[in-house]
C-alpha positions in Angstrom: 7.7 84.4 106.2 5.9 82.0 108.5 3.3 79.5 106.6 1.3 79.5 109.1 0.4 80.0 113.0 -1.8 77.6 115.3 -5.7 76.4 113.5 -8.5 77.9 115.6 -11.0 75.1 112.9 -12.0 72.1 114.3 -8.9 69.3 113.6 -9.5 67.4 110.1 -6.7 65.1 108.9 -6.4 62.7 106.4 -4.3 59.8 104.7 -4.3 59.7 101.0 -2.9 56.4 99.3 -2.6 56.0 95.5 -4.7 52.9 94.1 -1.4 51.7 92.8 -1.1 48.4 94.2 -2.2 47.8 98.4 -0.6 49.2 101.6 2.5 47.9 102.7 3.8 48.3 106.1 5.4 52.2 105.9 2.0 53.0 104.7 0.6 51.6 108.0 3.1 53.4 109.6 1.6 56.9 108.4 -1.8 56.4 108.0 -1.5 55.1 111.9 0.2 58.4 112.8 -2.3 60.6 110.5 -5.4 58.6 112.5 -4.5 58.8 116.1 -3.1 62.3 115.8 -6.3 63.3 114.7 -8.5 60.5 117.0 -6.2 62.0 119.8 -7.9 66.2 119.5 -11.2 64.3 118.7 -10.8 65.5 115.4 -12.2 63.7 112.1 -9.8 61.8 110.2 -11.1 61.6 106.1 -9.7 59.6 103.0 -8.4 60.5 99.8 -8.0 58.3 96.8 -5.5 60.0 94.7 -5.9 58.5 91.6 -5.5 60.8 88.6 -2.4 58.7 87.2 -4.6 56.0 85.7 -1.8 54.4 84.4 -0.2 53.5 87.7 -3.8 52.8 89.2 -4.3 49.4 89.8 -8.0 47.9 89.1 -9.8 47.1 92.4 -6.3 48.3 94.6 -8.9 51.2 96.2 -11.3 48.2 97.5 -8.4 46.3 99.1 -6.7 49.7 100.6 -10.1 49.9 102.8 -10.0 46.8 103.6 -6.8 47.1 105.0 -7.0 50.0 107.2 -10.5 48.4 108.2 -8.7 44.9 109.2 -6.1 47.4 111.0 -9.0 49.2 113.2 -8.5 52.6 111.4 -12.1 53.6 110.4 -12.3 56.7 108.5 -15.0 59.8 108.7 -17.2 60.8 105.4 -17.1 59.2 102.0 -14.0 59.0 100.3 -12.5 61.4 97.8 -11.5 59.9 94.5 -9.6 62.9 92.9 -10.6 61.1 89.6 -14.6 62.6 89.9 -12.8 66.3 90.5 -10.8 67.1 87.3 -12.8 70.1 86.9 -12.0 71.9 90.2 -8.5 71.4 89.0 -8.4 72.4 85.7 -10.4 75.8 87.3 -7.0 76.1 89.4 -5.0 76.0 86.8 -6.8 78.8 85.0 -6.5 81.0 88.2 -2.5 80.4 88.4 -2.3 81.3 84.8 -4.3 84.4 85.0 -2.1 85.6 87.3 0.7 84.8 85.6 2.1 82.3 87.6 2.3 79.7 84.8 4.7 78.9 81.6 5.6 75.8 79.6 8.4 73.9 80.1 10.1 71.3 77.2 12.7 69.4 79.4 13.0 66.0 78.8 14.5 63.6 81.5 18.0 63.7 79.6 17.6 67.7 80.3 16.7 68.0 84.0 19.3 65.5 84.9 21.8 68.0 83.4 19.9 71.1 84.8 18.9 70.5 87.6 20.9 71.1 91.4 20.6 69.3 94.3 18.4 70.7 97.1 17.8 69.8 100.8 14.3 67.5 99.4 16.0 66.5 96.1 16.6 68.1 92.6 15.6 71.9 92.2 14.5 73.2 88.8 16.6 76.4 88.2 13.4 77.7 85.8 15.3 76.9 82.3 12.3 77.5 80.6 10.5 80.5 82.3 11.5 83.2 79.8 10.9 81.2 76.6 7.1 81.8 76.7 6.5 78.5 74.8 2.7 77.4 74.1 1.1 75.5 77.1 -0.1 72.7 74.4 2.3 69.5 74.1 4.2 71.0 77.1 4.4 70.4 81.1 2.7 73.3 82.8 5.2 74.7 85.9 4.5 76.7 88.7 6.2 79.9 88.8 7.9 80.6 92.6 8.9 83.8 93.7 12.0 84.1 95.9 10.6 84.1 99.4 11.3 81.7 102.1 8.8 80.0 103.8 8.7 78.1 107.2 6.7 75.9 109.2 6.7 74.6 113.1 6.7 70.9 112.4 5.8 68.8 115.8 8.2 66.0 115.3 11.0 67.6 113.1 11.1 71.3 114.5 11.5 74.5 112.6 11.8 74.2 108.9 12.7 76.6 106.4 13.2 76.4 102.3 13.5 79.7 100.0 11.5 78.7 97.1 14.0 79.7 93.8 17.0 78.0 95.5 15.6 74.9 97.8 12.5 74.2 95.8 12.3 75.4 92.2 9.6 75.7 89.8 7.4 72.8 89.6 5.1 71.0 87.4 1.7 71.5 87.6 0.3 69.8 84.7 2.0 67.1 82.9 2.8 67.3 79.6 0.3 64.2 79.0 -2.2 66.4 79.9 -2.3 64.9 84.4 -2.8 67.8 86.6 0.4 67.6 89.2 0.5 65.9 92.5 1.0 69.4 94.5 -2.1 71.0 93.1 -4.5 68.2 92.9 -3.2 67.9 96.6 -3.4 71.8 97.8 -7.5 71.7 96.2 -8.2 68.6 97.7 -7.0 69.7 101.0 -9.3 72.6 100.9 -12.3 71.4 99.3 -12.3 68.5 102.5 -11.6 71.5 104.7 -7.8 69.5 106.0 -6.7 71.6 109.0 -3.8 69.0 109.6 -1.4 66.8 108.1 0.3 64.3 109.0 2.4 62.4 106.6 6.0 60.8 105.6 9.6 63.5 106.0 10.4 62.4 102.4 7.3 65.1 101.5 8.3 67.5 103.4 9.6 69.3 100.1 5.9 68.9 98.8 4.8 70.6 101.7 6.6 73.5 100.5 5.8 73.5 97.2 1.7 73.0 98.6 2.5 75.8 100.7 3.5 78.2 97.8 0.6 77.1 95.3 -2.0 77.2 98.8 -0.7 81.4 98.8 -1.1 81.5 95.2 -4.9 80.6 95.2 -5.9 82.2 98.4 -6.4 79.3 100.3 -5.6 78.3 104.0 -2.8 75.9 104.0 -3.2 72.8 106.5 -0.5 72.5 109.4 2.2 69.7 108.4 3.7 67.2 110.1 6.5 64.7 109.5 6.9 61.2 110.4 10.0 59.1 109.8 9.9 57.2 106.5 10.6 53.1 107.0 12.8 51.7 105.1 13.7 48.2 104.2 16.8 46.5 104.8 18.2 47.3 101.6 18.3 50.7 102.7 15.4 52.2 100.0 12.3 53.7 101.3 9.2 51.0 101.5 7.1 51.7 98.5 4.7 49.7 96.2 7.5 51.2 93.6 10.2 49.1 95.2 7.9 46.1 95.3 7.6 46.2 99.0 5.7 43.3 100.6 1.7 44.4 101.3 0.6 44.3 104.7 -0.3 40.6 106.4 -4.0 41.5 106.9 -4.5 38.4 108.7 -2.2 39.6 111.6 -3.6 43.0 112.5 -2.5 43.5 115.5 1.4 42.2 115.3 1.8 45.1 112.7 0.3 47.7 114.6 2.2 47.2 117.6 5.4 46.9 115.4 4.5 50.7 114.0 3.4 51.7 117.3 6.6 50.9 119.1 8.4 52.5 115.7 6.5 55.7 116.6 7.8 55.8 119.8 4.4 54.8 121.6 5.3 51.7 123.2 2.1 49.7 124.4 2.4 47.5 127.0 3.3 43.9 127.5 -0.6 43.2 128.5 -1.6 44.3 125.0 0.4 42.2 123.4 -2.8 39.6 122.3 -5.3 42.2 122.4 -8.1 42.8 119.3 -7.3 45.5 117.3 -10.2 47.7 119.0 -8.4 47.7 122.2 -5.2 48.1 120.5 -6.2 51.5 119.2 -8.0 52.5 121.9 -5.5 52.3 124.3 -3.6 53.7 121.3 -5.9 57.1 120.8 -5.2 57.9 124.4 -1.3 57.8 125.1 -0.8 59.5 121.4 2.1 61.9 121.9 3.1 63.2 119.0 6.6 64.6 120.7 7.2 61.0 121.3 8.5 60.1 117.6 11.9 60.5 117.1 13.1 63.3 115.0 14.5 62.1 112.0 13.5 61.3 108.7 14.1 57.6 107.8 14.2 54.8 110.1 14.7 51.0 108.8 12.4 48.1 109.7 13.2 45.5 111.7 15.3 48.5 114.2 
């Protein structure tokens, strides 16, 4: 099944950081690609703060992220959407999935998961161990029951992608045992609420895109188009992330940061922009943006 064709709606993109710390260079790479793709198509670029997982959030990190984006000339349209302000919308979506018979309770621990899951193209795949146990929803995680269909999407960077849901994605969590709504469900509800038509994000989220396509179909929502840029790795071979203690962006050198990211995205700004102000650099990048110039790979190493 083809997940989606060309979207006739006006372009609306977004960037959705988690306020568990400040942005690093890998974050900027993704934000910049998303921003340029929106602006190059005369679209709008929105900001969402993924703050559902309160224990992971750092006080003031959201304000720091906004300041970092502004320092790098990435100015958003519309008021940022905070997930924590929309819990009722996520609960309503959960109820709809439950009423349609697409949810079941799961009691598997991390130790159990390590034993029963198999490796798929995008990471571990849960085989539905608890699907037919009819466990109580209270006190357990809730999973979305995938059907045995194949979804495909046309990625402008990675090319045609296909996943068989049961074998390649697996039943995924939509509400954690502690009651926090899962990332995939919240994301799908948010994209629909903000009218997002295009999502540009890291290639480590290809599996997430297929899970979210499946959820959008189950909820009768129009899914956005997806484009996945390579993920930036540190010299240690690990993804640059807050969890891996990546260094925050140096906001005092935004031009240098932008030029490095543009080069990694295959855009190659001219030498005469080496000392140009941020606004001039961003304006050049919007006019000359070519998504097709981004290399079709899933990872790249910082410094290379």
